N, C-alpha and C positions, 0 to 999 in steps of 0.2 A: 502494500499499501505506501502510494507518494504523499511524503511528507510535505503540506503543507507550506512551512514555516520556510523550508528550504527550498520553494520558489520564489523568482523574481515576479514581478508584475505580468507579465505577460504569459507565463504558464502560469500561474495560477487562473488568469483569464478563461484559457484551457482549460485546468481542469476542473472550474467552478462551471464551464458551458453545458455539460451535460446536462444539470439541474434546473436550467432557464428561466435564473434568474436574472432580475434586471439588471444592466450593466451597472447601475453606483453600486452595486453592491460587493463587488468585487474590492471599489476602494474600500468598502468598508472594514470587509476581512481584511484584506492586508494592514488597513491602520493598526487591527486589532492584535495582528498576528507578527509586521514589522515595527511598529513606534510604538503599541502599549506594550508587548511582552505579555500577553493572556496566556494563559494554560491549557484551560480547554475552551469549546465551543460554546459552553454555558454563561461565558464571563462577555459573550459579546452583546454586550443588556441592548444594543441599538436593530438587532436582527428580530425579527419574529419568532418563537418558541419554534415552529416547524424548523424553521431554518438552523437553527441553533440543532433541531434531533439528528436534522439530516447528517449535517456535518459532524455530529459526533460519533452517527453511526458507520457511516460510509469513508470517512476522513481519517489521516492519523497527521497528528500536531503532536512535531518534539519538543519536549521539555527537559529546565532542568531542577529537579526538587532539591530545599536545601538541606540534606543530611546531618550536615555539621557547619560551625563554625568559631572562628576564632579569631578576636581583637587585640591589635596590640596595643596594651596600652602606655605603649612609648612611642609611635608616632602614626598609631590610626589604620595600621596597612589593618586589612581583611583578607580572611583565609579559608575560602568555601571547599567543601567535598557536595557537590551534586550526583545526588544521584539522578541515573537516568530510566528509559522507561521498560530498559530491561533488566533495570537491578544493578548495572555497573558503575561504577562510580570513576571520578575525575575529580581532579581540583582546578579550579582557578584564584589568582590574587589580585587585590585592589588594594593600587599605592595611592600617598596622598602627596602631591609636587606642587610647589607654588605653579606652576602652569595648569592647574587641574589634578584630573583622579585620571588615571592609568589603570587599566586591565591586563592582566596574562592571562591568554586563554587556551584552552588544551587544546590539539588537533586530534588525538587518537585517545582509543580506552588503554596505555599502557604504549609502552614503544619499543623498538624493536632493534633500535640503535647500539643497543649496551656501552656505552661512552661507563666508564668504572664510575666516576664522581656523580654521579646522579640516579635517585632512589625511582627515576620512570620504569625503568626496563626489569627494574628485578623481575618480577612475573611475568615479562614477556609485552607481547601488543594482542590484546582480544580484538578488537576490531577498532576501524576508519571511523571517526564522529559523521554525520551528516553534517550540511551547512546551517541546517535550522539550529541543531542540535551545540554547535555553535556558538551561535549568535542570541542562545538562549543562555550559553552565561554571562554574553554583555546585559542582558530582559533584565536575567534575577539578580544581578546584583544592585542594577538601577532602581528597582525594585522592592529592593529589601533596606539600601543604605539613602533611597529619596533623592538620589544628586545623581548629574548627568555626569556620564563618564565623557570625559572626550580625545582620549590616545586607547591604540589598543597596541598590546604585544602579542602575536603568537611565539609563544618561549614558555609555554606550560608543559603538561604531558604530552608527548609524541614528539612525532618529526613533523612539520607540517606540510615538506614536497613529500615526504610517505602520501602523505594524501593527498594530491596537487591537486584532483579538479575539484574534490567538495572545498577547498579551500580556496581557489580560486573562485569558486561560487559567494563560498560567505565572502571573501571580500569585495565582492561587483553587491552581494547584499546589503552588508553594514555602510557602504556609503550611496548607495542610493540614494536620490533626493527625495523618492517617495516615501522612505524606512527612515534609518540614523541618520541620511546624510551626513557623515563621517568624512573629514579631510580625507585622502590616500597618504597624504603627507604624513598624517599624524597616525597610519598604522605601520608596525617594523616587525617581519618575520626573519625567524630566526632558523637557520638551517644547519646542520651538524655535515651539509656539502657534498650533496649527491648532485654533481658534477653535470648530469646531462638534463638535469631538471634546472637546475638553474642555466642553462643556456638558454630551456625553454621559457621559463619565466622571465628573462632578459626579452625574447621578442617581443612581450604582452606592451612592454615600454609602460609599466607604470609607475604611479607617483609613490610609491611605497619606499621604505627603506632598507634595504636587504642587510639584514644581520649574521656572520659569518661564524661562526665556531671554531674557534681555531688550536688556542689552549695550548701551544706549541711549537718553537722555531723552525722542528725538521724534523723528516717521515718516519727517524726511530722513533721519537718521545710520544710524536704524535701517536702513532700507531696505539701505542701502550695506554694508552688515556682513551683514544677513542677509535676501537675495529675500523670504523668506517674508512678511516685514512690506506687502510690495504686495499682496497677498491679504489679510492680515488685520493690519492698520493697527493703532495702539493703542489708538486709536477703536471698534474693535471687540474687543480682546483682555483690554483692562483690567476693561471691563462682563464677559466673561467668569470675568478671574479674580476678580472679589467676588462675582459670583452662584455660584461653585464656593465660595467660603468662607463663604457665608452656606447654602447647601445642607449643607456637610458638616460644619462647624464648625471647619476645620478651616485653621492658617495657611498660610499660600503662601509657597515661597518664592524672590525675583526672583536669578537668575544674573546677574551681571554682570563680563565681564571686561574689567580694564584695559588700555589699549594707550599708549602717550606720544604724546601727545599729536593724540589720537583723538578720543577721549572721556574725559577723565580728569581736565581743568579743574575746578574746585572750582563754576562757574559750572554746567559739566555735571551736579555733585551739586547743588547748590539745584534746577534743573529737575527734577530725579530726585524729589527730596522732596519739590516739591509734585503730579509725578505718583501719589506712593502715599499721600497724605494720607487718613488716617482709615483706611487697607485696615488688614487685619489680617494683616504681613504681615510675611520678614524679608526681609534684602537679607545677600548674600552674592559679598562684590568678591573676585575674582579674578585672582591676581599671570598675566600670561598667557604661554602658549608664544608667541616667536618664531617665527612664520609668513609667506609670502606677502611680505616687509616691514614689516609690524608686530609692531613691538619693548612688549614690556611695561613697563609705567610705569614710574619711581623710585619705593622707596620711599616720599619724602619724599611725592610726589603722593598716593602710594594713601593715608598716613595723614591727609593734607590731606583727600581725598575721604571717605572714612572719620567724621572729626572733623566736618564740613560735614553729613552724613548724623542722625547722633548729635545734635549740636547743634536740629535739626528734629522732632527724634520719632519718628526709623525706626531701627530697632531694624539693627544691622549690625553683621557679623564679616569680618576678613578670613580667609581659606581656606590654612590651610596646606600650601605645595607640597612635593609627597610625587613620590617616582620621579625626581630628577633624574638628568642620566645613562643613561638606559636608555630614550628616546625614552616617553613614560608618554602623553604626548597622545594622544587618540580618531587613531587610522590611520595615526602613525606607522612602526610597527612593518609591520604591512601592506602600507603602502607601498613599505619599504624588501625584503621579501618577492617586490615584483610588480616590481619595476626591473629 
């Protein structure tokens, strides 16, 4: 059964056409699904009772039910564990910034990439999320907090480019003028580096920001942290990134989590600077969450790493740590639920 929330306006028109309802009903249903974020047809109060009953009986509407919620006293970060229609659970995080609220959205139930520093893939990947299920995370968070979310990052559970078609549909839905009307420039998509999909995404020429999880300046170290590097080593990944920049005229952000004694020396920083020399990019240094014996780099080493990059002409910032004390890292809350 087709998920109505996953359909654009034209798709919804086609889906509702067999019912023979007036054309203006499509706009009403689309508004309930894409703007107000209702979870059931019965909540569409400006529709006749018979229409609501027909939608409930013959159509599927994806939704996210809040199964668990944690709020950080320190910075107001909100971590959600959402339950889906089939009982599966996913995570989202809403963060407060000076520029507004940002949400970290999941694209899969779990993950198959196997990065050693991420808890999302501990139980593998159960399935891809529908566009409507990604959108429902935003809707549920907005309805719960009562505040509009202005920025979105596809950096939650899952590898977005491993669910390429649905993620692309989701981006088009959330940026629809008839829906949330979010600017593409306020959307970031994070990938571990699936080269063919990066090349495919470049051809779309979207206005989003592409974030590439790098985490190491050479193939040997990166393969130890990220198995994807065995399939798509840096000699394939970096040219794809340069081509993406050329085709989209958009700067790429490289994510680099710093682990004590693993990838955080000034020698690593110099190697990284040489790797990215001349590229229109930004390096986002991440004070890592402790997991599987990996520990966060010491503050002095993080600052030295940043200085080494900046001195060599690489634009670089250190990500502010948010959500301390509420299992804000990807997969942690779901892992607690499943134990």
